[in-house]
C-alpha positions as CSV (number, residue, x, y, z in Angstrom):
1,M,3.8,1.0,8.7
2,K,6.5,-0.6,6.5
3,L,8.4,-1.7,9.6
4,M,5.4,-3.3,11.1
5,W,4.5,-5.2,7.9
6,N,8.1,-6.3,7.3
7,K,8.3,-7.6,10.9
8,R,5.0,-9.5,10.4
9,Y,6.1,-11.1,7.1
10,A,9.6,-11.9,8.4
11,S,8.9,-15.6,9.2
12,D,9.2,-18.4,6.6
13,E,5.6,-19.3,7.3
14,Y,3.0,-17.8,5.0
15,I,0.9,-16.2,7.7
16,Y,-2.2,-15.7,5.6
17,G,-1.8,-19.1,3.9
18,I,-1.0,-19.9,0.3
19,H,-4.5,-20.5,-1.0
20,P,-6.5,-17.7,-2.6
21,N,-9.2,-15.8,-0.7
22,I,-12.6,-17.5,-1.3
23,F,-14.4,-14.4,-2.5
24,F,-11.6,-13.6,-4.8
25,K,-11.5,-17.1,-6.2
26,E,-15.3,-17.2,-6.8
27,N,-15.2,-13.9,-8.7
28,I,-12.2,-14.7,-10.9
29,K,-12.3,-18.4,-11.7
30,D,-14.9,-18.1,-14.5
31,T,-13.8,-14.6,-15.8
32,K,-12.0,-14.2,-19.0
33,P,-8.3,-13.5,-18.1
34,G,-6.9,-10.1,-18.7
35,K,-4.7,-7.7,-16.7
36,I,-5.3,-7.5,-13.0
37,L,-4.1,-5.2,-10.2
38,L,-3.8,-6.5,-6.6
39,P,-3.1,-3.8,-4.0
40,G,-1.8,-4.8,-0.6
41,E,-1.2,-8.3,-1.9
42,G,1.0,-9.5,0.9
43,E,2.6,-12.9,0.4
44,G,1.1,-13.5,-3.0
45,R,-1.6,-16.1,-2.5
46,N,-4.2,-14.3,-4.8
47,A,-1.6,-13.2,-7.3
48,I,-0.4,-16.8,-7.8
49,Y,-3.9,-18.1,-8.2
50,A,-4.7,-15.4,-10.8
51,A,-1.4,-16.2,-12.7
52,H,-2.4,-19.9,-12.8
53,L,-5.6,-18.8,-14.6
54,A,-3.4,-16.9,-17.2
55,W,-4.1,-13.4,-15.8
56,D,-1.4,-10.8,-16.4
57,V,-0.7,-10.0,-12.7
58,Y,0.5,-6.8,-11.2
59,A,0.7,-6.7,-7.4
60,F,2.1,-4.4,-4.7
61,D,2.4,-4.0,-1.0
62,Y,4.0,-1.8,1.7
63,S,6.4,-4.6,2.6
64,S,9.6,-5.7,0.8
65,Q,9.5,-8.9,2.9
66,A,6.0,-9.6,1.5
67,K,7.3,-9.1,-2.0
68,D,10.2,-11.5,-1.4
69,K,7.8,-14.2,-0.2
70,A,5.4,-13.7,-3.1
71,I,8.2,-14.0,-5.6
72,R,9.4,-17.2,-4.0
73,L,5.9,-18.6,-4.1
74,S,5.5,-17.6,-7.7
75,E,8.8,-19.4,-8.6
76,K,7.7,-22.5,-6.7
77,N,4.4,-22.5,-8.6
78,K,6.2,-21.7,-11.9
79,V,4.1,-18.6,-12.7
80,N,5.1,-15.0,-13.4
81,I,3.9,-12.0,-11.4
82,R,5.0,-8.4,-11.4
83,Y,5.3,-7.1,-7.8
84,S,6.4,-3.7,-6.6
85,V,6.7,-2.1,-3.1
86,H,4.7,1.0,-2.4
87,S,1.4,2.2,-0.8
88,M,-1.9,2.5,-2.6
89,I,-1.6,6.3,-3.0
90,E,1.9,5.9,-4.5
91,A,0.7,3.5,-7.2
92,K,1.7,4.7,-10.7
93,Y,0.3,2.7,-13.6
94,E,-1.0,3.6,-17.0
95,R,-4.5,5.0,-16.9
96,Y,-7.3,2.6,-17.9
97,S,-4.9,-0.3,-18.3
98,F,-6.4,-3.0,-16.1
99,D,-9.4,-5.3,-16.6
100,M,-9.8,-6.0,-12.8
101,L,-9.0,-4.4,-9.5
102,A,-9.1,-6.8,-6.5
103,I,-8.7,-5.2,-3.1
104,I,-8.5,-8.1,-0.6
105,Y,-8.0,-7.1,3.1
106,A,-6.0,-4.0,2.1
107,H,-7.0,-1.6,4.8
108,E,-5.9,2.1,4.6
109,L,-6.4,5.1,6.9
110,N,-6.6,7.3,3.9
111,R,-9.2,4.8,2.5
112,S,-11.3,7.1,0.3
113,K,-8.4,8.9,-1.4
114,S,-6.6,5.6,-2.1
115,H,-9.6,3.8,-3.5
116,K,-10.5,6.6,-5.8
117,H,-6.8,6.8,-7.0
118,L,-6.8,3.1,-7.8
119,L,-10.0,3.3,-9.9
120,K,-8.1,5.5,-12.4
121,F,-6.2,2.5,-13.6
122,I,-9.2,0.3,-14.5
123,K,-10.6,0.2,-18.0
124,P,-14.2,1.1,-18.8
125,G,-16.1,-2.1,-18.3
126,G,-13.5,-3.5,-15.9
127,T,-14.5,-5.2,-12.7
128,V,-13.8,-4.1,-9.1
129,I,-14.0,-6.5,-6.2
130,L,-13.2,-5.9,-2.5
131,E,-13.3,-7.9,0.7
132,A,-12.4,-6.2,3.9
133,F,-13.2,-6.3,7.6
134,S,-16.2,-4.2,8.7
135,K,-16.4,-2.0,11.8
136,N,-18.1,-4.9,13.5
137,Q,-14.9,-6.9,13.3
138,L,-13.6,-5.2,16.5
139,G,-15.4,-7.8,18.6
140,N,-13.7,-10.7,16.9
141,N,-10.2,-12.1,17.2
142,S,-9.9,-13.5,13.7
143,G,-7.6,-10.7,12.4
144,G,-7.8,-7.2,11.1
145,P,-6.9,-3.7,12.3
146,K,-7.7,-2.8,15.9
147,D,-8.3,0.8,15.0
148,I,-12.0,1.3,14.0
149,N,-10.9,4.1,11.6
150,M,-9.2,1.4,9.5
151,L,-12.3,-0.8,9.4
152,Y,-14.9,-0.1,6.8
153,S,-18.7,0.5,6.6
154,I,-21.1,0.0,3.8
155,S,-21.8,3.7,3.7
156,E,-18.1,4.6,3.4
157,L,-17.5,2.2,0.6
158,K,-20.7,3.3,-1.3
159,E,-19.1,6.8,-1.3
160,D,-15.7,5.6,-2.4
161,F,-17.1,3.5,-5.2
162,A,-20.1,5.6,-6.2
163,Q,-18.9,5.9,-9.8
164,L,-19.3,2.1,-10.4
165,D,-22.1,0.5,-12.3
166,N,-23.9,-2.5,-11.0
167,L,-22.5,-1.8,-7.5
168,D,-23.4,-4.5,-4.9
169,I,-22.1,-4.1,-1.3
170,W,-23.1,-6.2,1.6
171,E,-21.9,-7.1,5.1
172,E,-21.6,-10.8,6.0
173,E,-20.5,-13.0,8.9
174,I,-18.1,-15.7,7.7
175,V,-15.5,-18.1,9.1
176,L,-12.0,-17.4,7.9
177,T,-9.4,-20.1,7.4
178,E,-6.6,-18.1,5.8
179,G,-3.3,-19.0,7.5
180,M,-2.7,-18.4,11.2
181,L,-3.7,-14.7,11.3
182,H,-7.1,-15.0,9.5
183,K,-8.8,-17.7,11.5
184,G,-12.3,-17.8,13.0
185,K,-15.6,-15.9,12.9
186,A,-15.3,-12.6,11.1
187,S,-17.5,-9.7,10.0
188,V,-16.6,-8.6,6.5
189,I,-17.8,-6.3,3.7
190,R,-17.9,-7.6,0.2
191,L,-18.2,-5.4,-2.9
192,I,-18.4,-6.0,-6.6
193,G,-19.0,-3.5,-9.4
194,T,-17.9,-2.4,-12.9
195,I,-16.3,0.8,-14.3
196,P,-18.8,2.6,-16.5
197,Y,-18.2,3.1,-20.2
């Protein structure tokens, strides 16, 4: 997995673009800044945006190449981010230490275990947002895994995030314009909820 992602991120071009994901941007721009965790953050586009808004940004990815590009982008934008290299299930942070968890196109085969692991790091009252490709994405050529087991359904995510309050999950058809690898009609699932007190 690491080898694949390092190869994908090896070019100088930011293959998913340098602008934040639209759903992420909409859900963070008017939120009071705090400490945010960004799993599978890739080349840093969402981390940089959050840092511009004065969030204390912690990000990680499988790929060391992704980290290098994210750090370069942060330096170019004159913002600070903390970025480490590991999988979701390997994440080790202080329990209840983040105000927001934003999982943006971070697809995992061990989805449920990884999601539940990450929730341990979010404070009571903290926000969780997610955007990922649905199982209906297989018919589109706008990006995402080609293994249906790595694509998500509403029922699966309802189970993963059952502990959240104010949980809202829906599937939507959108048009992606995120670099060269997320481009065109896409079927996505969006989720937002809060950690109960």
